[in-house]
Each structure stands twice: as C-alpha cells, then as structure tokens.
N, C-alpha and C positions, 0 to 999 in steps of 0.2 A: 741410636746414632742417625740413623736413616731420617727419623722425624726431626732431629735436631738440625741436619743440614737443610731439609726442607722449610723449617721455620726460618732459619737464617736467610736462605734465599728469598723467601716471601718478604721478609723484613728489609732487605735490600731493595727489591722491586718497589715496595711502597715508598721507601725514602727517595728513589729514584723519581717516581711519579710527583712526589711532593715538590722536588727541586725543580721539576718542569713547569711552565706557564700554566696558570690556572685558566681553564675554558671560560669564555664569556657566554652568559646564559641570558636569552632575552625572552620574556613571558608575555603572552597575550591572554586578554580576559576572557575570550570565548574559544571555543574549539576551532581549530583550524583545519582545513582539508587540502589546500592547495599552497604551494611554495615554488617559487622559481627564482634563478639568479639572473640579475640584471647585466646587460653587456658592460665589459669593461671599458674605462675611458683612460684618458691620459695620466691622470693621477693616480690610477691604480688601486682606486678605493673598491672596496668589496661591498656590494649592495645586493639586497635581497627584496623580494616581495612576497607578503604573506597575506593570504586571504581567510578570513574568519567566518563561520557561520552562526546563525541564530535565527529563531521564529520571528523575532521582531526585525522589521526593516531598518530600524535605527541602529541596530547591532551588526548589520551588513557592512563591514569595513575592510579597508586594505591597509596594511602597515608597510611603509616604504623605510627599510632599515639600512643604515650605513654602518659599516665597521672599520674603525681607524686601527689598523694592526700595530702601528709604532706606538700610539699613546694608549692602546687597550681601552678604547672608549666606543660607545655606541650613540648613534643619533638616529632619530626616528620622526616620521610624519604620519599621521593617520588620516585617511581619507573615508568619506562616507560613499557606499556602493549600494544605493537604494534601488538598483535595478533588479536585484535578486540575490539569492545564494550563490556565492561564487564556488563552483566546481573545478575550474582549471585556470591556470595562469600561463602566460607566454610573453616574456619580454622581447621588445624589437632588438635586432641584432646591431643597429646602428645608433639608436637613441636611447638614452638612459631613462627619458620621461615618457616613453611611449610602450604600451603594453595591451594585450588583448586578453579578454576574459570570457569564459563560457560559464553562464549563470541560468537559474531557473526563472523563468517569467511566466506569469499567470495570466491566461488568455481564456476569458469566459469561465468555463468550469473545468479547464485543463491546464497542465503544467507543461511548458515547452522549454527545452534547453536552447537558449540563444547565444551568439557569439557577437561581441562589439569590441571595437578598438577604442582606447581611451588615451588621454594626455594628461600628465602632472602639470598644474600650473607652475610656469617657470619661478614665479616670485615665492611659492611655498614649498618648493622641493627642499629636501633636507640639508643639502649643501654643506654637510660636515659639522653642524652645529647642533645643539640639543634644541629640541622644539618645546615650548611651553604647553600648558594645557589650554591656552587660548586658541592655539592652532589645530586642536584636535577636530576630527570630523569635518574636514573642509570638504568641499565638492570637487568632483572629477569632472574633466571636460571630456565629452563624447565626441570621437571624432567621426565614427560612422558605424553601421551595422553590417555585418556579413551574412545576408539573408538570400537565398536564392529567389530571384523574382519570378512572379507569375505561378507560384506552386503555393500549395497548402504549407502551414508552418509545420517543420520538421526538427527533429532533436539534432542540435550540433554537438558531436560527442568529443572532437578534438580539433585543435588549430595549431598550425605550425608556420614559423616565417622561415623563407629560404635562407640557409646560411651563406657566408662569404659573399654577400651582396651589398655592396656600398651605399645603394640607393634604398634598400629595405622595401622594395616595391612589389615583391611577390610573396603570397601567403597561400597556404593549402587548408581548406576545411574538409572534415567528413562528417557526414550524418550517418544514418544507419545503413544505408546502401549506395551511397554516392560519395566520389571524390571530386572536389572542386578546386581548381587552380586560379587564384585571383590576381589581378593587376590593380594595385590601390594607388596609383599615382594621383597626386593633388586631390586625395579624400574622395575619390570617385571610384569605388570598386567595381570592377567588371570581371565577369568570369570568361577566362580565355580558353580553358579545357575542362572536360569533365570525363570520368570514368564511372562505370557501374558495376556492382558484383552480380555476376550471374550465376546463382546457385539454386538448386531445386530444394535445398533445405533451408532452414530460417536463420542461417548464420548472418552476422551483421558486423560492419566495421567497428572497431573499438578504439584504435590509437594509431597514430602514423609518426613517421620520422623522416626528414629530408636527409639523403645522402649528401655528405659535405665534400665528397669527392666526385671525379668525372664530370666535373662542371655542373654539379647540382642538378643533374637531368634524371635522377631516379629518386623515387620515393618508396618507401616500405610501410604496409599497412598490414595490421592484424584482422583477420576475419575469422572470429570464433577461436578455434585452436590452431588455425593455420596462418601463414605469413605469405603475402604476395609482394612482389616487387614490381613497380610500374614504371616504365620508360616514358617520361614526359614528352619526349618529341613524338611518339607514336601513340601514346596512351594505350599501350598493350603491356600485358604481363611479361617481364623480362626474367623473372625467376619466382619459385615457389617452394615453400617448406610445409609441408602437411603434417599435422598432428604434433606441432612444436610443444605446446603447452595445454593439453586438455583440461578443463573444457574452454578456458578462455585465455588469450595471450594479453598480459596487461601492459607490456611496455616494451619497446624497441629502442636501441641505440646503437650508432657506428663508433668505430674506433677511430678517433681523430688523427691518428697518426699512421695506421696501417689500412689501406684499402681491402674492401672485401670481407672484413669482419665486422659482424653484428653480435650484439648482446641482447638476449631476449629473458623475459621473465613471465610467469603466468600463475595460474590459480592452483597448479600442482606444487607450489611452493619451491620451485626449482628455478635455478638461472643456468642458461646454457649459451655457449658461443658457437656461431655458425660461420662457415666459409663459404660465400656465394659466387666464388671465382670457378668457371667451368675448368679451366686448366689446372687449377689446385685440385678439384675433384678427381680429374683423371689421374694426377699424381698419386693420389691417396688411394685410389681404387684401380689396380692394374687391369682389371678385366675391361676398362672402358678404353677403347681405342677409336680414335676418328678415322684413322686411316682403313682399318677392318670394317667399320660402319659403312664407309662410302663404297668400298669395293663390294660388300654384300648387297647394299642397296642397288648399286648398278646392275649387278648380276640378275637380282630379282626383277626388276624393270625390264630387262632384256628378255627373259623367259616369259615374262607377262605379255610382252608385245608381240612375240612369236605366236604364243597361245591364242591371242585375240585374232591374229591374221589367220590361223588356221580354222578358228571358229567362223569367220566371215565367209571363208572359202566353202566350208560345209553348208552353211546357211543357203548360199548362192546356188549351190549344186541341188539342194532339196527343194527350193522354190521352183526350180524348173521342171521338176518332176511332178508337182502338185496341179491338178487341174484348175482352172480359173473359175469354174462353175460352182465350186465348193463355197460354203458360207465361211465368213471370217470368225475370229475367236469371239469378238464382241456379240455377234448374231448368234453363235452357238450357245452363248451363255444367256441370252435373252430368250431364246427358244426353250432352253432347258428349265427346269425348276430353279427357282430363286436360291442363290447360296445363303446360308444362315451363318453369321459370325458365332464365336464362342460365347459372347455375353450379348444377348439382344437389347439389353437396356442402353447400351452404347451406341448403337446404330439403328436410328430410326428414319429411315430415308424414304420418302414417298412425295407425291405431288398432289396437292389438293385439287389443283385443276383437273389432273386426270381422273381424280376420284369423282369428281361431280360432272364429268363431261357427257355423261348419258342421262343427265336430268332426271335421275331416279329419285323417288321420294325418300327411299331407304337407302343408305350406304354406309361404309365404313367411316368412323370419325377418330381423330387423334385422341379425344378425351379417354378412350377406352385404354390407352397405354398407361395412365395414371393409375386406373383401379386394377388393371391385369397386365403387369409388366412382363410376362412371358409369351404374350401372343406376337405373332410375326404377320405383317400384311405384305402381300405381293402386289405390287401395282399392275403388273403386266396380265396377272390372272384374275385380278380383283377378288381374291380369296384370302382367308386368315388361317394360320395354322399355330400350334402350340409347339414351342421351341423345344422344350425338354422332352416332349412325347416323341417328336420326330428323331431327335438325336439318341436319347436314352429311353426308348420305349421297350426295347428288348430286355427281359429279365423277369424275375419274380413279380407277380402281381399284374402282368401284361397279358393274361388269357383273354380278357374280355376288351381289349383295345380297340378303338374305332379308327378305321382309314380315313375318316373325315378330317381328322385333326393332325394327320401325319402325312398323307400323300394326296388324298383328293381335295382338302380344303373346305372351308365353310363359307357360304355367301347368303345364308337366310338371315338377312340383316334385320327383319322385322321380328326375329326371335332370339336375337343374340342376347338381349339384356332383359327380355320379358315376353309379355303377351303370349304366353303358351297355356294360359288357362287361369283360373282364379287361384291366387295364392301359390303360383308355380314360379319358379326362378327361371331365368334366362339360359341359353344353351352354355355360355361362358361360366355362369357360377355352377350349373350342373357339372360341368366337365371338371372344374377345379376342385370340386368336393368328391369326384370319383376316386375310386381305389387305384385305378390305372394312372392318373395323373399324379397322385401322391407318391406311388412308388416310383414313377419316371423322375419326379422333382427330387426325391431323396437321392437318386443315383447321380443326378445332376449336381447337387449339392456336394456329394462325396467326391466327384470328379475335379470340382473346383478347388478342393483342398490340395495344395501343392505336394504334400507328402505322399499322397496316393497315385501321383503321376509316375509313370513308367521312367521317364527321363530322369525324373529326381530319384527315384529308388537306385538307378543305375550309376548315378554321378555322386561320388564320394564328396567333392568339393561343394555341390549344392547343399548336400545334407548338413556339412559343417556349417555354411553360411546360413541355413535355415536355424540351426540349433544357436548360433550366435545372436539371430535376430531374436529368437524366443527368449534367450538368457538377457538380452539387452532390454527387451519389453518387460521382463520381470524386475530388473534393476531399476528402469524407469518408473515402474508402478511403486516400488519401494521409495524411490526419491519423490515421487508426487505425494505418497502419504506422509512423508516427513515434511514436505514444504507445506502441505495442508495443515498439519500439525502446528507448525511454526506460525502460520497466518492466524489460526484460531487463537493461539496464546498471544501473539502480539495485538490481536484485536481485543481480546478479553482484557488484557493489561493496560490497553491504550497507549501502545508504544509505537513509535514510527516505524516505517518499513525500509529505512536507510540501509544500505550495504548488504541486504538480505538477498535480492533478486533485483532483475531489471523492472523498469517502470511498467512495461506492458505485461509481464509475467505476474507481478503483484497486483495489478488492476484486475487481471484475468481471474486469478485466484479469489480475490475478494468478490468479484461479481459471481463467481460460481458458489461460494459459500453463501452469499447473500440471497441468490436465486432458490438454492436448496432450502434454506430456513423459511423463506416466504412462501415456497410452494408447500411444505409442510404445515405451515399455519393456514394457508388457504384451503387445504384439504380439510383440516379440522373444522374450519368455519363453514365450508360447504355442507359438511356433515352434521352440523349442529341444527337444532330445531329453530332458533331464532338468534339475532345478533343486534348489537347497537354500535352506532359510530360516534366519535368525537374528533374534532379537528381544532387544532391551535397552531400558531406560529410562534417561535421563539429563537433567539441567536444562538448560533451553535458555538464551538470553542473558537472559531475565527471571527465571532461578532458578526456572522451574517444570518439574516432571518431566513428561517427554513420552516416551511409548512409541513406539519406532521398530521396525518390521519391515523387514528387509532379505531381499531375494531375490537369490541368485547363480546364474547359469545358464550353459550352455555353448552356444554358437551351432552351426550346422552344421559350421562348419569348426573342427575340434578342434586344428588346428595353429595355436596362438597366434602364434608368431613369423612364419610363413607368412602369416596373415591380416594382421598388421600390414605386411608387406612388400607385399602386394597392395594395401592401402589406400594406402600411399604411392605406389606406381606409378599407381594409379587417379587420386589427386590430381594428379599430374604430367601425366597425360593431359588432365585436365579443364582444367588451366592452359595447355595446349598447349606444354608444355616436352618438348623431344626427349630421351629416356632415353639416347640414344646420346652425349650430351654430358656425360652425369653422370660426374664423376672422383673424387668425394670424399664421404664421408657421415661424420657425427658424431652420436653419442647418448651418454646416460650409461652408466656402466660396470656395470649390473645384468646378470645373466646372460642373460635372454632378449634382450638387445640386443647384448652382447659376446661371446657364446659362438662359438668359432671354428667349430663345425660346425653348429649348429642356431640360432645367433643371428639377428637380423634383418638384420645387415650381411652375413651370410654367405648368407642367403636371396636377398637383392637381388642379390647377385653371381651366384648360381645362376640367377636368372631371367633377368638380363641376359646370361648366358653370357661374363662376363668379370670380371675381378678389379677391384673397386671399393675403393680405399683406405678404411680405416676409421681415423678419429681420434677416440679416446675424449674425452668432455667433461672439460677440466681442472677447471672447477668441481666437479663431481660427484665427481672423482678425489680432490680435495683434502679434500672432505667425508668421503669414505669412509676416508681415511687416518687422519682424526681419529677416526671412528667405530671403527675397528678398534683404533686404539692405546688408546682408553678400554676396549674390551672385554678388551684384554690384561691389565689389572690389575684385581684383585679389589676393591682399595680404592676405585678409581675407579667400579667398577660399583655399589658400595655407596653412594657419593656421588650418582650419578645416580638411583638408587633412592629415596633419601632426598628428593631434589628432586621427583621425581614424587609421592611420598606427600604432601608439603606440598601440592602444588597440588590433588591429589585430595580431601585433608581439607578444605580451606577452600572450594572450588568447588562441592563436592557438598552443600553445606548453607547456606541463605541465613542462618540464625542464626549460624553460626560465621563466615561471611564479613562479617557486620555487625559483629562484634567486632573482626576484623581491620581493617575500615575505620575504626572509632573510633580504633584505635592509630595508624592512618596519618595521621590529621587533624592530628597534632602535628608531622609531618615532612613537608616538601614534596618531598623527593627519594626518597620511598619508590616502589616499583614492585610492582604486583599479581604474585604468583607466576604463572610461566607454565609449560605443560607441556613435558616433555622428548620426548614421543613424537610431536610434530608432524612432518609430511613436510617442512616448511620446513628449510633447511639451517642457518640460524641459531637455530633453536629451542632447542638446548641452551646456547648461549652466553646468549640471553635469560633462561632459566630460572636459570643461574648469577648473571647480573647481578642479576636481581630479588631473589634471596635474599640476596646480598651486601649490597645497598643497603639492604634492609629486615630485616636479620638481628635487630636488637633489638626490633622491632615484633612480629615473627613469634614469638620467644621469649616476649615479654610475653603475646600473645594465647593461646598455648599454655598458659602458667602460669595464666592466668585459667580457661581451659577445663577445666583438670585440677582447680582448687579449687572449681569452681561445680557443686556436686552437686545443687542445685535445678532447674537449668535443662537439665542434660545427663546422660545415662544413664552407667552404668558402663563400658559398651564404648567410648563416645565419649572419655571421661577417660582410660581405659587407652591408647587410640589416640593422644590428644594427648600424654599422659606419655612413650610410647615414642618418638614422633617428637621431642619435646623432649631426650629423653635422647641420642639419636643426633645431634643437633645440638650439644649442649653437651660435645663432646669435641674435644680438641686435633687429632686425626687430620681429623676433619670440617672444622674451621676451615682447617687447613694446606692440604688438598686443594681445598678451596673458593677460597681465594686463588690457589693455584698454577693450577688450571683456569681461572679467570677472566682471568688475565694471559695464560695459554697461548692460550685461545681467542679472546681479543680480536685476536692476530695472525692466527690462521688464519681468523676470521671476517671480517677486512678484506679479505684476498686472495680469499676465496670470493665475497664481493659484487663485488669487481673484476672476477672472471671472469664475472659475470652482467651487466655493464654493456652499454648499448646500444652505446656507442662504445668498441670494445675495439682497441687498438693492440698488435700481436703483440711489437713490439721493447719497448714499456714493460711489457708483461705479462711477457715473459721475463726483464727485469732486475728487476722487482718479485719474481717468484718466486725468482730467485736470491738476492736480498737477504734474503727471508723465510727461506729454507734456511739461509742463513749465520747469521742472527740466531738460529734455533733450536738451531743447533749451538753457537753461542756461550753461549747461555743454559744449554745442557745441561753444557758444560765450565767454567762460571764458578761458582766455590764461592762467591764473595762474595754473588753474587745469591741463591744457596740459602741462605746464612745470614741475609741480609736478609729472606728469605721467612719462615724460622723464627722471627726476631726479631718480626716484625709478627704472627704467629700467637700468639706467647706473650703480646704485649701485648693482643691481642684476647681471649686466653682468661682472662687475669687479671681483666678486668672482668666475668667471669661465673663467677668462683671456680673456674677450672679449673686445676688443677695438672699441667703437662705432664710434669714428672719422675715424678709418683706414677702417672700413667696409662702412661708408657712402662715404668716397673719392673713394674707389674702385668702388662703383655703381655710383658715380656723378663726375668722373674725367673730367677736363676741355679739350676741343680739342684744339689742336693747329693748326695754319694755316700751309698749305703746304710750303714747303721750296722754291718751285719755284717762289712763290711771293715775289717781291722785296718791303720791307717796307720802303725804303729810298725815300722820296718825291722829292729829287734833280734829281733823275734818272727817274722820271715819265715822260711819254709822254704826250704831250699837244697837243690836238686835235684844229685844227684851223678851 
C-alpha cells in the first residue's frame, strides 16, 4: 500500500510539472565559461551575455540573448571577440549595450589576462527580433582598456561596476595583489585609489563584489581562503573573515534587501552566509562587551603610566650614583670581545676601509665567507674566529681544541688559505677537517633544531604547533606528488591544463618536470663516449616555427640488443618474477628483436642458458606485410609520396592551411590531411582516408594557391601546381580508391591485434577470413571492373580522360620507315 501511495504521488507531481510552462533552452556551439545578466531597462526585457571559448580566434564569440517572457521567444546576436578567450563578463549597470570582459591575451611568449570595456553597436543589437545568419559574428567596438600604466603587464582576475550609480563611471579591478578603483568618465579611465595585499604568504586576490549599501563605499575581496572588506574612503581594511573557504574563496555576493549579510562559496564545496555588522556580532556573542572593553583598557593604560613614572624616577636616582668617568655601554661592548649572533650567515658586518687601513699586503677578505660560512671576523681586533667552536666547543671531542679559534683569534693571513708547505692545506681547511670542529658543528646543528630547545620542550603549545607544521608539510608533500602525477598525465596525453591549477603553479610544475628530464638526459650524454647532433625547425601545434636540437648518444654498453635484454631481466628481478619460469617471449618483428643470432630474444635465451620460445607480434607482422607490399609497387610508392607531399605542403604554412580550412567549412565530412611517416600502424590508412574524403576541397585549395600570384611566391605556386597535376590523374584516383578499400581491411585486423581483450580462437578465425577475403578480392574481376568504373566516374568530374592518359603512356611503337614491308621486293637467299 505504501508503494502504491508513493507511485500515485510521483505521478501527480509529474502531471503538475507537465502542466507548468516548458522552460526555454538556448544552446551555444562551443563551450561557455562566462555568463552575466544585463541591466534591466524600461521594457523589462530579460537579457543575458554568454561568452564562449575555443582554441581558434574565429570561435571566440559573445552571445547577446533576449528573452520575451510573454511570447516565450528568444532573440540573439552573436559578436566576434577576437581579443582572446573570455574568462569573465560584467555588464554595465546603466547601459544595456556596454560590458567588460576579462580575456587571455598573448604577449610575446606569455599569456596575460587583460580587461577591456566594449560596446555593442546600436544598429546591430538584438532589439527583440530574431537575428538572421547574415548578422552573426559582427564586430564589437572597444571603448578602452583597464591597464595599470607604467607597470609590467599583470593578470587582471576580476572586474566590477559600482552599483546604484546612475552615471556608471566607477569600476573596480583586481589583479593578483592589487585593488584599483577607476574613474571612466568620457572613456578616459584613471585610477583614483589603490590598495595592496600585505601578506608574508603567497595568497592572492581572486574575486571582489561591491557593497550596494552604505553609499557603495565598501568592497569585499577574497584573498585565498580569507575575505577582506575595504573602506573605499580610507582604503583600509574594515572587516576580515579568516579561513572562510579553504583553499580558495570563489565568489562573494551581498543581500540586496538586508545590509551586512554576505553569501560566499569556495573550493570546499560549501556556501555560507556571514554577518559583518559589529553590533550584531556582539548580540550573538554575549562575551563581547564594548563597555567592559573600554573600562579594562582605561585601567590598563593608567597602571602602565604609573609604572613608567616609577621607572623614570629610579633611572634618575641610579644615574646620580654612577661616576661620570666610567665608559658608556657602547664603549664597553667595543672594548670587550665582539658578540656573535645565533646564525653567523645572516650578519656579516664589517668595513672594507678599516680592513685595508694598515696597508697590509695580506688581510681578511670577504670572499672567505662564501667558502667558509662559519667564520666570524672582528673588525676591532682584526681577527677571525670559528662560530660553532666558540659557542659549542665544550663537549665530547673537544679535548684537543685550540684557543686560537675560540678566544685568541687568528690573524696569520698568509697561511689562512695555503702557503704552509708543498701540497698542504691552509689553516681554515685544516680546522674544518679537524675532529674538534666536526663535533662542535654537530652540536650546533643539533641546537638549531627547534625540537631540541629547552623552551620548546617545556611549552606544550609550541610542540603542538610544530606537530601541525610537520603534518601540514607531509600533506603538502602528498599534494605535490598528486599534482606532479596530474601534470605528467596531462603532458603525456596532450591535454590542456585548464581548471587544474593556477597559471603560475602549472608553469612551475611543467618547468620542474622539464628540467628534471633534461638533466637526466644530459647526465647520460656527459657519460657517453661520443654523441652526434641534429637541428631542424618545424611548426608546432600552434603553427609557430620552433627550432629543435636533437642529441643522439651511445651509452657505455654498445651492445644495443644485449642492453635491452639486460634491462628486461632487471625489471623481472625488481618485480620478483622468477626467470626460470619464463617459457615464451613476444616482440615486434624488427631486426634488433627478431634476429636469430643477435636479436633480443636470442640474447635472453643465451643469458638464461636455455631456449625461450619466440612468438613474433602478429599485429606488427600484419603491418609490415602491408608496408612491404606497398614498397613492391612503384605506382603505390608514388601514391604514398604524393600523400606525404600534400600533408607537408599545407601543414608547413599557416597561410596555406587557412585556405584549406576555408574550403573545409562547406563540407562536414572533410578530414585534415595526415602524415604517412607516422610510427602508428594506422597512419597510412588515415592519410588515404583523409585525402579521399577531402579530394575536392584539396584540389580547389591547390587551384586557388596556384592562381594567387599576389599572396604566394613562384616556388609555392609551382609546388601547388605539381601536387595538383599528380592528383588529377586516373592512376592516382584508381590507386587511391584501391588502397583505401584494401587498407580498411588490413587496418581493422591490425587494431584487433592490439586490443586489450584478445581471444586467440576469434583472432585466428578473423585472420583466416581476412586472408580468404583478400584472395577473393584479388581473383574477382567484377570487383576490379567496379573499381575502374568508380575511378572513371570520379575522373570525369575533374575533366580527366582515362583513355587519353592510358594511350599517352601505352602508345604503340611504329616500325622504322627504312624497313620495306612489300614482300615482292624481299631478297631471297639461295
């Protein structure tokens, strides 16, 4: 009965939802990161701004959407935002056609977030009507940039307009460490006030929100996990909320109807509401009392004043009893041996002029501090001492200590670094290697550890703080390991680093990983007996020309196959796998693996002193069969060469590739040309398929480049014409269709061989069927005739005459005219 009642209630709720108005859905073509509402106008039309993101600048667009609630209709306008990827949007509070964007801007080799104010052209705004396709991707009008003058470019992370301002002439921007208040009257932005975060940590600004109450004289900003409120009249902090949402506060908003209430959210996946009114805080917490606080403060200051008065009287009485002939405190310190701080490396105070005033040939030099950081120099005595031996000389190992380094000092400058005899070290090196100095240094290092200090051992709070620091260091270490694993995975899979970490952090991790890999490789190169170099420049994924230097080297083990075999056996030992139980091995069919005498499989058998069965990789052998079959035919070799020329021609120039992309826009089934020299086994099939599917677009692009003498030089046009001529032949089209059909079959079985779940019975049956299919295709004349018919039909669309081409290459030879074909004039031999 209970289940029946629940089902009835669920059915009623569903009908109730069906009776309500259907929601209006508006889809965008690309991913969207930013969304904001446009200020309401007199017609009460609902308007939104949506910013999309894409790697192509042509796809950085802004959608201006209007929703008619009465008629349940949407109207839109789409504008091109070629300045960069839109990260944040903020609409002006007074004008529906003005808004600000924060976007990525490429400067030299770095990416900087900039902020600009834009205006939608009046004649192209949506205006409550549906926009046709001819108005898509119109241009926006830039009003001005909000960039701090006379400073290096910094990342602008947030922008906000002043609310309740009829003129809309005040804005706020924050970068990583600064808050700037702008006056933007007459499109001439000027900074009227600034504030800077003062923190010993690396916390940075992230977002801000203007307080709509109290005359808009307060703004709240998130700094890492904390929130600070700034009074714009004094540019000082008016309130603060610590650890609101660790590790980062992502957004702040004020209650428009009630003062002092703010809503926050952050990376802890929580939202919270805070009351920033001091009087309300005192009502919530009865322990807080302004009256008691003022009374206690007044009493404390009165007692402090009385104590200071008594202290001054005692100082006057004591001074009257001290004779005037005694030295001052400063003179006493100078006359006594110089004080030594806890860590000498932080206080190296001396005067070079005083050191050289005696015009001595040998004297103390500051360069010794770099090599011997524990020495201390006394300018008044012109002597050096050993810091750790003076303070920590008493203890085990100090029986043979020398007073010269503790109390007397050393000034034999000509023997400090050397000159004590042939192959003898100087006094500093001898002392540093002595047992006395080593034992003193150990006691000094032990003293520097905080947990060994007496004050630390007796203070429980300090111990708890130290434990928290140690625990935090361990958790940070684990977090760094996870981040490094994420960076390695993203780099290996060629995935963008968006949303994973900040720009500085991701660049630092990438740099650290790159330096580590490079240092490991350089160590191997330095240890190699010899190496060679190769340099070449090629466009990267962004079509920028990058010069790359390759270094090839030989390791100590010149036996390449033996080195691979040793490495395999070492891995088996590390995994604690018994080599005696190894019964079979499988590798690809290249010579260094499959050679009967010196291959890796033969080396492993020799090292284990028994025959280990070798099973060649079927996937690799099927690929090599196709590879060698292609190399056996000159025509197929020419086909593969032309495919590679097409790929090189378009991908080596962004200008040529742009023309090809324009041709591709009219066909949804086109494919970008692929290289045939890739190490992937399906590379040649992908290249064949791409050219077959995009044959018409490629030919049109080549024709356009050949005829465009203004934008392309003679060599480029000749190369385009040569490729176009090779493509527009009956032989090329025939072999292209034939190889595409053939390699679709071989490519399928190759990928099947690489599958994770491989069934031997199914694979054997599939291999047998593929072999029979290829034999049947080879002996089937009907399929060959159909292939020729398809080639003829495709050739006619490009005005190619197969018969003429065939006759040109296979014309009959005529006999020489000097030969008489008349049998009556033939000579008869008797």
